[in-house]
SEFILO-811261 format. One line per 8 residues: number of its first residue (from 1); their letters; for each residue z, x, y of N, C-alpha, C, CB. Coordinates in pm, whole numbers, plus 50000, padded with zeros to 5 digits. Each point is the difference from the previous one (the first is absolute). Last residue first. Glycine has a CB too. Layout:
BEGIN
NUM	a	Z:X:Y:Z:X:Y:Z:X:Y:Z:X:Y | ...;
This chain:
BEGIN
330	ltnttntd	85316:09903:65086:50029:50082:50155:49939:50139:49946:50261:49878:50119 | 49656:49614:49706:50008:50144:49941:50006:50098:50111:49868:49939:49796 | 50213:49490:50170:49959:50107:50052:50029:50116:49954:49997:49884:50146 | 49980:49587:49653:50099:50107:50061:49902:50192:50048:50245:49827:49789 | 49655:49590:50114:49961:50116:49996:50068:50074:50055:49835:49940:49976 | 50269:49664:50077:49996:49987:49855:49925:50166:49951:49969:49674:50003 | 50131:50160:50448:50101:50056:49946:49992:50049:49857:50101:49870:50157 | 49510:49996:50148:50115:50108:50058:50102:50045:49888:49994:49883:50240;
322	dnnqnlhf	49724:49689:49665:49923:50205:50017:50079:50104:50054:49780:49924:50068 | 50407:49635:49902:49953:50055:49880:49998:50146:50016:49870:49801:49947 | 50363:49854:50313:49927:50151:50044:49957:50018:49933:50089:50097:50097 | 50162:49495:49827:49947:50016:50167:49937:50112:50030:50174:49891:50076 | 49983:50016:49443:49906:49915:50064:49942:49993:50139:50103:49907:49848 | 50205:50415:49990:49852:50008:49917:49930:49938:50026:50053:50043:49856 | 50413:50081:50286:49896:49940:50115:49867:50014:49924:50129:50080:50238 | 50337:50099:49585:49852:50123:50049:49923:49900:50054:49967:50198:49803;
314	mediltkt	50436:49584:50082:50012:50138:50051:49942:50094:50027:50101:49952:49934 | 49805:49582:49903:50101:50003:50114:50010:50143:50061:50136:49810:49888 | 49606:50134:49711:49939:49928:50122:50082:50028:50156:49925:49802:49805 | 50237:50310:49773:49921:50114:50012:49952:49939:50134:49936:50100:49740 | 50340:49613:50035:50074:50118:50118:49932:50075:50029:50178:50010:49944 | 49592:49623:49810:50082:49958:50105:50038:50136:50091:50095:49787:49845 | 49751:50310:49731:49891:50003:50068:50076:49934:50139:49794:49985:49785 | 50519:50051:49888:49933:50114:50034:49896:49994:50093:50060:50056:49805;
306	aakdyvvf	50110:49568:49967:50082:50057:50108:49948:50138:50065:50192:49883:49878 | 49537:49922:49754:50006:49926:50120:50111:50033:50165:49927:49834:49764 | 50089:50387:49763:49867:50045:50106:49995:49908:50070:49857:50115:49880 | 50580:50117:49936:49952:49869:50012:49851:50005:50074:50258:49908:50007 | 50019:50505:49653:49948:49928:50120:49928:49835:50024:49976:50256:50010 | 50404:50029:49629:49879:49920:50016:49932:49958:50133:50094:49932:49807 | 50231:50470:49942:50023:49899:50104:49866:49964:50001:50199:50080:50141 | 50051:50110:49400:49874:50018:50116:50102:49897:50109:49690:50019:49832;
298	signltkp	50473:50207:49666:50035:49899:50149:49899:50055:50074:50267:49962:50020 | 49647:49951:49424:50044:50140:50115:50005:49927:50138:49854:50224:49876 | 50028:49571:49684:50117:50077:49979:50052:50100:50113:49923:49972:49770 | 49662:49757:50232:50001:50051:49881:50098:50104:49996:49779:49936:49967 | 50282:49878:50459:49878:49949:49948:49980:50122:49865:49883:49872:50271 | 50497:49883:50096:49988:50088:49919:49853:49976:49911:50277:50022:50015 | 49888:49881:50520:49971:49981:49879:49992:50095:49911:49921:49851:50086 | 50229:49998:50488:50023:50081:49845:49928:49953:49882:50222:50037:50067;
290	tvplqemk	49538:49884:50427:50106:49951:49922:50049:50081:49861:49909:49784:50107 | 49885:50255:50468:49979:49999:49801:50092:49913:49974:49948:50244:49915 | 49776:49940:50629:50107:49882:49886:49947:49998:49836:50032:49800:50226 | 49989:50611:50140:49904:49951:49938:50088:49847:49924:49842:50282:49971 | 50394:49887:50492:49966:50081:49834:49889:49933:49942:50243:50052:49930 | 49854:50025:50613:50023:49890:49912:49977:50093:49849:49905:49762:50186 | 50102:50270:50419:50088:50080:49838:49990:49891:49918:50207:50161:50087 | 49581:49912:50452:50025:49897:49858:50013:50101:49900:49851:49781:50051;
282	vsdlnidm	50251:50305:50505:49952:50051:49840:49996:49892:49895:50111:50219:50039 | 50102:49746:50389:49863:49940:49987:49944:50005:49916:49978:50022:50146 | 50382:50227:49982:50083:49884:49990:49862:49907:49942:50225:50041:50222 | 49696:50396:49955:50044:49973:49872:50077:49888:49928:49979:50198:50054 | 49679:49915:50339:50130:49983:50032:50047:49976:49838:49981:49895:50282 | 49729:50498:49957:49990:49891:49946:50104:49906:49999:49864:50115:49898 | 49998:50313:50329:50004:49874:50072:50023:49869:49904:49840:50118:50175 | 50028:50355:49647:50161:49991:50065:50021:49898:50069:50023:50209:50026;
274	aypiydkv	49558:49810:49770:50082:49980:49896:50162:50002:50046:49802:50106:49850 | 49845:50093:50388:49961:49822:50023:50148:49935:49907:49645:50001:49988 | 50286:50509:50021:50062:49902:50150:49982:49893:49996:49967:50123:50141 | 49835:50073:49466:50189:50001:49978:50022:49956:50173:50079:50262:49770 | 49468:49798:49991:50085:49858:50020:50123:49990:50057:49905:49949:49827 | 49844:50439:50105:49928:49961:50148:50067:49875:49992:49747:50115:50028 | 50314:50158:49587:50077:49992:50139:50003:49923:50086:49981:50149:49981 | 49747:49884:49669:50055:49908:49960:50110:49985:50119:49930:50035:49741;
266	snldmntk	49701:50350:50155:50024:49846:50087:50035:49858:49995:49883:50112:50044 | 50253:50306:49767:49955:50029:50118:49974:49885:50093:49921:50187:49889 | 50132:49790:49604:50096:49979:50090:50011:50039:50170:50079:50018:49767 | 49545:49793:49879:50031:50108:50034:50128:49967:50135:49728:50112:49897 | 50193:49689:49572:50003:49980:50157:50009:50158:50060:50139:49737:49993 | 49937:50160:49541:49791:50039:50033:49991:49952:50150:49852:49914:49728 | 50651:50301:50052:49922:49850:50031:49866:50045:50033:50200:49854:50106 | 50349:50329:49736:49836:49980:49969:49941:49913:50014:50015:50098:49885;
258	vhsklini	50451:50182:50308:49917:49888:49983:49847:49992:49956:50161:49953:50153 | 50241:50397:49967:50047:49894:49911:49873:49876:49977:50273:50060:50098 | 49665:50282:50241:50051:50063:49910:50044:49905:49854:50063:50161:50219 | 49757:49681:50182:49884:50077:49943:50044:50071:49888:49892:50024:50209 | 50437:49741:50040:49886:49878:49932:49917:50099:49935:49978:49788:50187 | 50320:50442:50118:50037:49937:49845:49929:49927:49917:50166:49994:50083 | 49673:50145:50374:49983:50094:49885:50103:49999:49859:49910:50138:50210 | 50070:49511:50141:49857:50008:49917:50000:50139:49916:49856:49860:50197;
250	isgirtvn	50531:50073:50060:49975:49887:49916:49881:50041:49931:50105:49823:50144 | 49974:50414:50158:50050:50072:49914:49997:49911:49866:50135:50138:50181 | 49685:49766:50275:49890:50081:49929:50073:50061:49840:49876:50086:50281 | 50390:49601:50000:49837:49972:49923:49963:50061:49963:49931:49910:50076 | 50368:50269:50194:50049:49939:49891:49894:49920:49917:50213:49997:50125 | 49659:50198:50267:50038:50118:49893:50067:49939:49897:50027:50180:50156 | 49896:49518:50222:49848:50031:49927:50051:50102:49896:49812:49974:50218 | 50582:49695:49960:49917:50152:50024:49908:50007:49907:50178:50134:50077;
242	kinimkaa	50067:49447:49935:49874:50010:50108:49970:50146:49996:50068:49803:50173 | 50226:49866:49517:49919:50148:50014:49897:50001:50080:50044:50053:49797 | 50153:49500:50052:50075:50095:50103:49950:50152:50075:50169:49882:49848 | 49650:49862:49740:49992:49931:50108:50046:50075:50137:50027:49809:49835 | 50098:50268:49717:49884:50080:50068:49955:49982:50115:49943:50014:49829 | 50442:49736:49992:50030:50127:50048:49850:50064:50009:50259:50018:49892 | 49686:49573:49955:50046:50005:50130:50055:50110:50069:50022:49810:49941 | 49783:50243:49598:49923:49926:50091:50027:49980:50180:49981:49892:49753;
234	itkivdrq	50332:50171:49816:49934:50117:50048:49854:49972:50115:50101:50107:49739 | 50114:49498:50083:50108:50103:50078:49919:50115:50068:50197:49961:49819 | 49577:49757:49912:49986:49930:50135:50117:50107:50074:49927:49697:49924 | 50013:50411:49618:49889:50057:50068:50014:49914:50161:49829:50055:49740 | 50503:49852:49973:50028:50120:50047:49852:50043:50034:50232:50049:49863 | 49776:49544:49983:50086:49965:50104:50051:50175:50054:50088:49707:49877 | 49624:50172:49767:49956:49952:50084:50092:50007:50142:49878:49880:49805 | 50292:50249:49782:49879:50108:50044:49910:49932:50107:49986:50115:49755;
226	trergfde	50384:49611:50051:50064:50133:50070:49859:50098:50051:50255:50001:49815 | 49612:49652:49932:50045:49960:50108:50066:50103:50093:50010:49802:49875 | 49845:50285:49695:49900:49983:50049:50010:49977:50195:49940:49908:49712 | 50418:50083:49911:49955:50128:50087:49854:50016:50073:50154:50104:49831 | 50001:49498:49964:50080:50048:50075:50005:50148:50065:50084:49828:49876 | 49626:49922:49810:50013:49963:50116:50076:50066:50073:49951:49832:49932 | 50094:50326:49646:49851:50080:50083:50018:49915:50119:49792:50063:49799 | 50665:49803:50040:49898:50138:49925:49906:50012:50090:50010:49967:49751;
218	vgydspyt	50200:49563:50405:50017:50126:49913:49915:50102:49962:50118:49868:49936 | 49986:49827:50516:49861:50050:49938:50061:50062:49858:49846:50070:50250 | 50411:49680:50117:49922:50112:50077:49891:50033:49890:50210:50111:50158 | 50050:49547:49699:49920:49934:50163:49949:50136:50027:50173:49789:50134 | 50075:50288:49427:49859:49922:50018:49961:49974:50109:50026:49911:49838 | 50243:50540:50154:50032:49844:49992:49831:49918:50003:50286:50030:50160 | 49782:50515:49655:49999:49920:50137:49997:49863:49970:49881:50168:50125 | 50305:50072:49471:49889:50029:50094:50018:49934:50105:49856:50039:49851;
210	tgnnnhrf	50401:50177:49647:49982:49869:50156:49889:50074:50074:50284:49905:50067 | 49880:50346:49578:49875:49892:49951:49991:49871:50109:50049:50055:49716 | 50229:50395:50237:50091:49890:49934:49875:49873:49955:50264:50061:50180 | 49611:50323:50104:50027:50037:49901:50073:49911:49870:49983:50179:50175 | 49708:49640:50259:50115:50103:49979:50029:50021:49839:50116:49922:50239 | 49384:49933:50023:50136:49975:49967:50091:50081:49978:49918:49862:49939 | 49694:50217:50256:49955:49864:49946:50141:49925:49983:49768:50086:49863 | 50060:50374:50438:50080:49911:49967:49901:49864:49978:50212:50130:50130;
202	rtlaevqa	49605:50195:50098:49971:50001:49863:50084:49949:49958:49895:50152:49979 | 50114:49918:50446:49893:49898:50015:49951:50017:49821:49911:50031:50324 | 50500:50170:49871:50014:49863:49989:49856:49939:49962:50203:50004:50173 | 49806:50482:49812:50103:49917:49914:50000:49872:50032:50138:50168:49978 | 49660:50081:50354:49899:50000:49858:50101:49950:49858:49829:50244:50108 | 50380:49786:50325:49914:49894:49998:49885:49978:49880:50055:50033:50244 | 50260:50352:49789:50074:49848:49988:49895:49890:50001:50212:50076:50132 | 49644:50335:49978:50031:49992:49868:50060:49867:49971:50027:50241:49992;
194	gnlpqmgk	49908:49877:50450:49875:49970:49907:49993:50003:49851:49912:50084:50181 | 50500:49783:50158:49890:50125:50017:49881:49933:49878:50204:50264:50068 | 50167:49386:50222:49942:50053:49841:49895:50135:50069:49984:49702:49817 | 50462:49945:50383:49892:50093:50028:49956:50044:49870:50084:50074:50219 | 50126:49458:49823:50017:50121:50011:49894:50088:50028:50159:49943:49879 | 50027:49513:49975:49933:50070:50099:50056:50159:50014:49961:49758:50118 | 50123:49944:49431:50045:49977:50165:49873:50100:50055:50326:49969:50000 | 49897:50111:49452:49895:49875:50092:50050:50025:50160:49994:49766:49786;
186	klhihlnq	49950:50681:49905:50146:49853:50036:49924:49902:50048:50221:50125:50096 | 49563:50300:49563:50027:49926:50133:50065:49899:49982:49828:50061:50090 | 49965:50303:49597:50125:49926:50034:50023:50032:50142:50103:50009:49768 | 49536:50108:49796:50003:49935:50116:50157:49937:50009:49720:49955:49995 | 49916:50424:49747:50158:49987:50021:50037:49907:50148:50033:50268:49866 | 49584:50015:49752:50002:49851:50131:50136:49953:49976:49735:49884:49993 | 49985:50460:49738:50124:50049:50046:49957:49894:50143:50068:50306:49870 | 49725:49616:49716:49942:50008:50123:50035:50078:50105:49963:49823:49937;
178	stddydmn	50311:50109:49617:49853:50025:49962:49870:50043:50162:50085:49781:49747 | 50367:50050:50279:50020:50127:49952:49828:50041:49994:50269:49960:49848 | 49955:49608:50417:49897:50006:49909:49951:50178:49988:49922:49710:50072 | 50447:49883:50170:49985:50140:49939:49898:50026:49903:50217:50011:50034 | 50030:49614:50361:49899:50017:49911:50009:50152:49962:49855:49801:50099 | 50391:49791:50243:50053:50127:49919:49906:49993:49881:50266:50003:50071 | 49800:49725:50448:49883:50067:49901:50037:50126:49942:49827:49904:50132 | 50343:49629:50160:50046:50108:49968:49891:50065:49886:50255:49911:50072;
170	ipvnfnig	49539:49754:50277:50052:50031:49901:50091:50150:49955:49811:49826:49985 | 49892:50055:50393:50015:49896:49933:50100:49971:49927:49821:50017:50017 | 50076:50338:50390:50000:50002:49839:50038:49864:49973:50070:50246:49951 | 49742:49897:50521:50088:49900:49964:49988:50016:49853:49978:49841:50206 | 49905:50548:50172:49941:49901:49894:50116:49919:49937:49800:50161:49942 | 50004:50273:50384:50091:49906:49985:49980:49863:49949:50066:50129:50154 | 49728:50417:49823:49972:49850:50043:50123:49929:50002:49780:49994:49903 | 49980:50557:50154:50053:49874:49900:50002:49885:50081:50155:50132:49853;
162	giedvlak	49650:50218:50367:50151:50008:49972:50087:49938:49932:49966:50055:50146 | 49540:50051:49860:50014:49914:50102:50157:49989:50014:49767:49876:49960 | 50079:50408:49701:49926:50061:50131:50045:49887:50111:49763:50127:49871 | 50392:49774:49683:50075:50086:50059:49917:50069:50129:50129:50029:49762 | 49657:49627:50018:50087:49915:50050:50129:50154:50041:49916:49698:49824 | 49685:50440:49976:49967:49890:50122:50106:49978:50048:49834:49886:49924 | 50235:50372:49697:49929:50079:50115:49984:49899:50113:49865:50165:49841 | 50208:49611:49779:50130:50021:50011:49978:50125:50114:50103:49906:49733;
154	igntdili	49544:49880:50061:50064:49889:50110:50124:50087:49998:49899:49723:49955 | 49839:50560:49809:49922:49971:50126:50088:49860:50056:49726:50109:49907 | 50368:50048:49670:50046:50096:50087:49959:49951:50175:49966:50197:49769 | 49899:49517:49853:50153:49962:50041:50016:50150:50154:50133:49882:49649 | 49345:49990:50269:50106:50034:49921:50133:49972:50016:49866:50134:49976 | 49644:49644:50132:50116:50052:50108:50101:50048:49841:49988:49785:50305 | 49488:50023:49776:50034:50036:49926:50143:50081:50048:49754:49968:49898 | 49856:49700:50312:50110:50086:50033:50098:50012:49894:49966:49945:50225;
146	ynqinlgt	49480:49842:49870:50137:49968:49917:50064:50152:50092:49923:49852:49677 | 49602:49813:50332:50093:50090:50050:50132:50013:49942:49883:49962:50180 | 49762:49686:49789:49945:50104:49963:50076:50138:50025:49807:49856:50031 | 50220:49562:49910:50034:50107:50059:49933:50137:49926:50216:49859:50078 | 49723:49587:49918:49879:50161:49985:50082:50110:50103:49699:49856:49988 | 50556:49627:49774:49917:50134:50116:49907:50085:49958:50187:50028:50100 | 50054:49626:49645:49857:49965:50034:49960:50091:50112:50022:49754:49931 | 50378:50251:49727:49983:49958:50171:49924:49935:50046:50055:50148:50038;
138	iqnvakva	49960:50065:49520:50138:49900:49983:49994:49918:50175:50198:50210:49789 | 49515:50153:50115:49976:49924:49925:50074:49897:49978:49907:50151:49943 | 50153:50217:50308:49892:49904:50091:49961:49906:49879:49881:50187:50202 | 50449:50076:49641:50045:49969:50114:49882:49903:50087:50159:50232:49978 | 49748:50100:49698:50055:49881:49938:50055:49870:50085:50053:50180:49837 | 49705:50202:50347:49906:49908:49899:50075:49898:49956:49867:50174:49915 | 50368:50183:50281:49940:49922:50109:49934:49877:49927:49957:50212:50162 | 50222:50107:49580:50124:49911:50025:49908:49972:50106:50264:50083:49919;
130	nmpdtgsk	49457:50195:49915:50059:49912:49884:50105:49897:50031:49957:50190:49867 | 49937:50174:50412:49915:49901:50021:49995:49866:49894:49880:50204:50112 | 50335:50262:49901:50123:49870:50039:49867:49896:50044:50285:50148:50129 | 49680:50236:49461:49910:49942:50118:50104:49873:50102:49735:50037:49806 | 50539:50325:49852:49850:49944:49992:49942:49953:50119:50045:49934:49791 | 50365:50288:50148:49857:50115:49970:49918:49933:49979:50070:50172:49905 | 50402:49557:50045:49936:50103:50027:49904:50079:49966:50144:49965:50040 | 49805:49533:49929:50109:50090:49992:49944:50108:50030:50128:49901:49852;
122	yaenikds	49707:49595:50207:50029:50132:50067:50117:50059:49934:49910:49927:50218 | 50007:49655:49647:49847:50054:50055:50004:50127:50031:49939:49805:50098 | 50479:49946:49775:49950:50093:49913:49822:50023:50013:50227:49921:49841 | 50052:49770:50398:50048:50149:50033:49967:50071:49895:50184:49951:50132 | 49719:49575:49829:49923:50088:50064:50058:50129:50069:49879:49798:50019 | 50137:49978:49485:50038:49985:50130:49954:50096:50099:50174:49901:49903 | 49683:50086:49622:49946:49884:50063:50076:49994:50194:49982:49855:49683 | 50133:50448:49924:49907:50063:50065:49957:49913:50101:49943:50130:49818;
114	arakspns	50351:49708:49866:50069:50097:50101:49898:50037:50056:50185:50081:49900 | 49603:49496:49841:50100:50150:49977:50088:50046:50128:49804:50100:49838 | 49903:49412:49937:50077:50121:50110:50058:50051:49937:50032:49925:50177 | 49774:49702:49636:49937:50141:49965:50087:50118:50113:49714:49874:49922 | 50276:49614:50154:50040:50009:49885:50004:50156:49878:49917:49738:50088 | 49905:50172:50391:50092:50009:50005:50080:49999:49836:49938:49916:50260 | 49622:50293:49952:50025:49915:49901:50152:49958:50004:49805:50104:49869 | 49972:50162:50439:49904:49924:50014:50040:49895:49898:49830:50171:50089;
106	gvftdrpv	50484:50149:50225:49928:50020:49892:49921:49876:50004:50160:50152:49871 | 50156:49976:50427:49906:49981:50040:49866:50058:49897:50154:49989:50228 | 50406:49888:49934:49877:49969:49898:49891:50021:50048:50094:49850:49903 | 50354:50340:50346:49938:49876:49986:49847:50064:49889:50114:49859:50295 | 50322:50365:49824:49995:49981:49879:49902:49884:49981:50228:50099:49970 | 49909:50124:50411:49952:50090:49940:49977:49960:49892:50077:50136:50110 | 49896:49586:50329:50074:50024:49935:49960:50085:49875:50090:49814:50114 | 49741:50171:50415:49973:49937:49876:50069:50052:49905:49806:49950:50059;
98	slvsadqt	50238:49944:50479:50013:50084:49890:49972:49940:49863:50155:50113:50140 | 49682:49903:50390:50003:49904:49908:50018:50081:49856:49850:49827:50158 | 50146:50177:50471:50039:50071:49858:50019:49884:49884:50138:50209:50131 | 49573:49840:50394:50079:49935:49866:50039:50060:49890:49897:49851:50051 | 49937:50056:50547:50050:50134:49896:50014:49908:49838:50189:50179:50227 | 49587:49762:50323:50016:49974:49897:50061:50113:49878:49827:49837:50109 | 50065:50180:50355:50091:50054:50003:50059:49931:49852:50005:50056:50285 | 49530:49945:49972:50104:49872:49996:50113:50077:49952:49848:49781:49940;
90	kpdytwvm	49858:50562:50063:49953:49922:50134:50102:49848:50017:49706:50106:49961 | 50320:50207:49658:50104:50070:50149:49961:49896:50124:49978:50308:49940 | 50087:49587:49506:49885:49998:50119:50055:50075:50117:49904:49766:49937 | 50257:50263:49483:50007:50025:50167:49867:49959:50050:50161:50209:50001 | 50076:49773:49468:49884:49982:50088:50069:49999:50138:49842:49863:49829 | 50278:50232:49608:50034:50000:50169:49868:49986:50071:50208:50165:49990 | 50053:49805:49478:49884:49966:50063:50036:49991:50164:49909:49871:49770 | 50348:50381:49762:50000:49894:50126:49840:49995:50104:50309:50064:50011;
82	mtdtnggs	50012:50120:49500:49912:49980:50055:49975:49893:50113:49969:50104:49804 | 50391:50245:49838:49972:49940:50154:49848:49975:50019:50202:50139:50108 | 49925:50055:49521:50102:49900:49986:50007:49916:50145:50138:50158:49814 | 49603:50243:49869:49962:49914:50184:50094:49827:49947:49623:50128:50102 | 50388:50441:49634:50022:49839:50034:49988:49955:50099:50115:49992:49883 | 49955:50455:50010:49862:49960:49947:50004:49868:50020:49962:50165:49833 | 50410:50042:50347:49966:50008:49823:49921:49986:49954:50120:49954:49963 | 49863:49808:50463:50124:50084:49951:49994:50003:49868:50143:49947:50170;
74	eglvlftl	49582:49856:50303:49975:50080:49849:50130:50054:49991:49744:50077:49998 | 50022:49503:50295:50110:50106:50002:50024:50047:49849:50119:49891:50218 | 49406:49884:50125:50090:49995:49816:50155:50115:50030:49690:50003:49785 | 49896:49658:50528:50131:50101:50028:50094:50013:49871:50009:49924:50261 | 49495:49895:49987:50117:49978:49850:50113:50111:49980:49794:49900:49855 | 49834:49872:50594:50040:50078:49907:50071:50000:49869:49974:50052:50182 | 49765:49808:50365:50041:49961:49855:50024:50098:49891:49878:49822:50058 | 50013:50091:50519:50064:50101:49899:50047:49940:49856:50085:50124:50216;
66	rdlnqltn	49552:49756:50222:50102:49932:49920:50034:50112:49931:49926:49765:49982 | 49824:50450:50414:49989:49878:49878:50133:49962:49936:49770:50087:49932 | 50046:50213:50524:50112:49974:49888:49980:49886:49937:50159:50106:50111 | 49631:50012:50322:49917:50045:49880:50074:50034:49876:49846:50085:50159 | 50280:49739:50258:49930:49942:49955:49910:50006:49876:50056:49984:50197 | 50331:50266:49986:50037:49930:49991:49863:49909:49922:50203:50076:50192 | 49679:50248:50019:50055:50038:49903:50069:49922:49903:49991:50150:50136 | 49846:49846:50349:49948:49990:49857:50002:50035:49914:49934:49967:50061;
58	knqgmlaa	50279:50122:50341:50014:49837:49947:49896:49962:49925:50109:49928:50189 | 50087:50573:49753:49988:49921:50132:49975:49839:49952:49886:50226:50148 | 50419:50245:49670:49891:49869:49980:49945:49985:50103:50103:49876:49862 | 50239:50510:50068:49865:50035:50013:49903:49871:50005:50063:50221:49880 | 50399:49808:50086:49945:50055:49841:49856:50020:50005:50172:49867:49862 | 50127:49978:50506:50079:50127:49963:49870:50071:49864:50331:49872:50060 | 49609:49669:50074:49950:50091:50115:50053:50127:49991:49981:49823:50145 | 50194:49860:49586:49819:50011:49946:49960:50131:50114:49910:49674:49929;
50	vwngnldy	50527:50195:50125:49995:50072:49881:49856:50038:49963:50208:49883:49931 | 49896:49822:50421:50013:50113:50020:50024:50114:49888:50057:49877:50191 | 49811:49597:49931:49989:50072:49855:49997:50192:50062:49810:49738:49832 | 50075:49848:50475:50163:50036:50005:50024:50128:49927:50074:49754:49998 | 49490:49994:50001:50138:49900:50045:50127:50068:49969:49883:49779:49945 | 49704:50479:50052:50067:49982:49909:50069:49899:49987:49985:50177:50000 | 49838:49997:50420:49886:49915:49892:50056:49977:49869:49800:50109:50098 | 50530:50041:50186:49942:49898:50062:49893:49939:49922:50063:50101:50198;
42	vkkafiag	50033:50378:49670:50148:49885:49975:49940:49824:50038:50227:50230:50121 | 49479:50107:50055:50009:50020:49842:50114:49869:49956:49955:50316:49998 | 50082:49809:50466:49889:49917:49985:49956:49982:49806:49914:50101:50299 | 50466:50207:49876:49991:49863:50018:49893:49880:49966:50119:50119:50143 | 49813:50342:49835:50069:49963:49846:50056:49859:50033:50088:50260:49906 | 49678:49925:50466:49915:49994:49910:50043:49947:49838:49908:50179:50170 | 50357:49943:50226:49931:49849:50026:49927:49962:49822:49911:50055:50337 | 50354:50351:49687:50046:49877:49987:49934:49917:50007:50140:50055:50051;
34	giailili	49649:50325:50063:50003:49977:49863:50119:49903:49929:49887:50231:50017 | 50058:49885:50444:49870:49941:49943:50011:49967:49881:49879:50111:50121 | 50502:50077:50109:49998:49843:50005:49812:49968:49980:50269:49967:50205 | 49873:50462:49665:50093:49926:49950:49946:49861:50002:50178:50158:50068 | 49605:50156:50237:49981:49969:49816:50047:49929:49953:49984:50147:49951 | 50148:49929:50468:49907:49917:49983:49919:50027:49852:49996:49984:50273 | 50392:50267:49792:50030:49853:50050:49897:49942:49971:50135:50030:50171 | 49766:50405:49882:50049:49956:49846:50057:49858:50026:50075:50252:49898;
26	flfiklgi	49796:49921:50466:49876:49984:49930:50035:49976:49838:49870:50159:50190 | 50449:49942:50153:49972:49847:50049:49834:50003:49883:50135:49976:50357 | 50098:50419:49601:50106:49922:49960:49932:49817:50034:50224:50242:50068 | 49532:50191:50108:50014:49982:49808:50067:49886:49975:50030:50238:49930 | 50018:49812:50527:49837:49971:49957:50016:49944:49887:49876:50183:50093 | 50498:50059:50049:50013:49851:50007:49845:49933:49968:50217:50023:50194 | 49819:50451:49754:50098:49920:49920:50006:49875:50030:50119:50167:49976 | 49664:50084:50336:49939:49981:49878:50058:49954:49881:49894:50144:50090;
18	grkkkkvk	50350:49927:50327:49857:49878:50035:49955:50015:49844:49880:50047:50305 | 50449:50285:49698:50042:49863:50009:49896:49849:50011:50187:50163:50109 | 49709:50324:49936:49978:49963:49870:50068:49850:50008:50000:50262:49880 | 49962:49900:50551:49844:49960:49909:50022:49984:49860:49853:50141:50144 | 50498:49989:50078:49988:49851:50057:49861:49943:49952:50147:50052:50223 | 50043:50423:49664:50074:49898:49967:49970:49820:50030:50140:50228:50029 | 49650:50115:50215:49926:49999:49867:50096:49941:49884:49855:50215:50077 | 50283:49858:50402:49864:49930:49975:49943:49949:49857:49959:50144:50188;
10	dektkghk	50445:50173:49885:50011:49818:50003:49871:49923:50026:50232:50020:50103 | 49767:50450:49893:50046:49960:49858:50008:49843:50013:50146:50228:49941 | 49730:50016:50459:49886:50004:49867:50045:49898:49902:49948:50259:50009 | 50376:49663:50367:49943:50086:49984:49886:49963:49931:50181:50118:50029 | 50017:49636:50375:50002:50006:49885:49912:50108:49921:50067:49777:50052 | 50052:50077:50436:50130:50080:49933:49980:49960:49818:50205:49960:50264 | 49480:50019:50121:50068:49871:49981:50127:50015:49904:49768:49879:50036 | 49926:50500:50106:50092:49944:50095:50037:49880:50005:49929:50134:50098;
2	sm	50058:50158:49495:49917:49951:50102:50060:49945:50088:49853:49980:49880 | 50313:50454:49830:50028:49844:49982:49922:49948:50138:50267:50006:49857;
């Protein structure tokens, strides 16, 4: 023992404590520096910490163009769901336009055939751009991108986000053994899993022939309205998913169940900004059409003047023609 009463062992312990304290302080300094850098990134991104976590910077948003594409929902080789989507991350402007599957796209109404329905433009195994061209023909848009998603993709996506709560508009009771499709849902707000959401979005009428009420939209019109509401509900749930790893899982689901000419890795750059969108401001409309029998076949015929007005309002063709009318290809 030294004259001060401290052994050599005590001095070693004290030295180790000093080294440990220095290491701890160094780690704290590193954390503080890292936090400050991250905070600066978040500040530069106007508080969008998800964008910061994804490694984006203030230039990322400036380089993102308006995104416009056609969504095709495929089931059994048919595309009964056709929607034009557009989103501008700079202005947070977004629109969804439903195109009824029976829309007439032929050249001669007196010689109309079933193949003149717009949902015949794409059949399983053919080129989805055929459907894009048909939609461009009636809307005057210049869409270049498409997303073709199968029903299993919808189921997987809804299950990945933990299901949704949805207000089913009517009692649904429908069976089609040829498609192994069985829809049995009760009216009212309820939690739905992926399989139930798929059934909900495919419903048109019950086994006894009853359908949605006229003020909701009968048959296909009701189904399209339900589909738009489901999309809005799914989007609201996804916006609340702030975990970046979950975002990665969602991207992986899309890669597995989606056919597209877009680069989904580039599309994910839009996700942090889409999370800030006010869903109540999203314009959701249906192509203005009138049911009509042509050459003995049931169609819906679109109103050219009303369509032009609606397209101009939803896609801002008159205000920003160069930016919006030519869709970017990622």
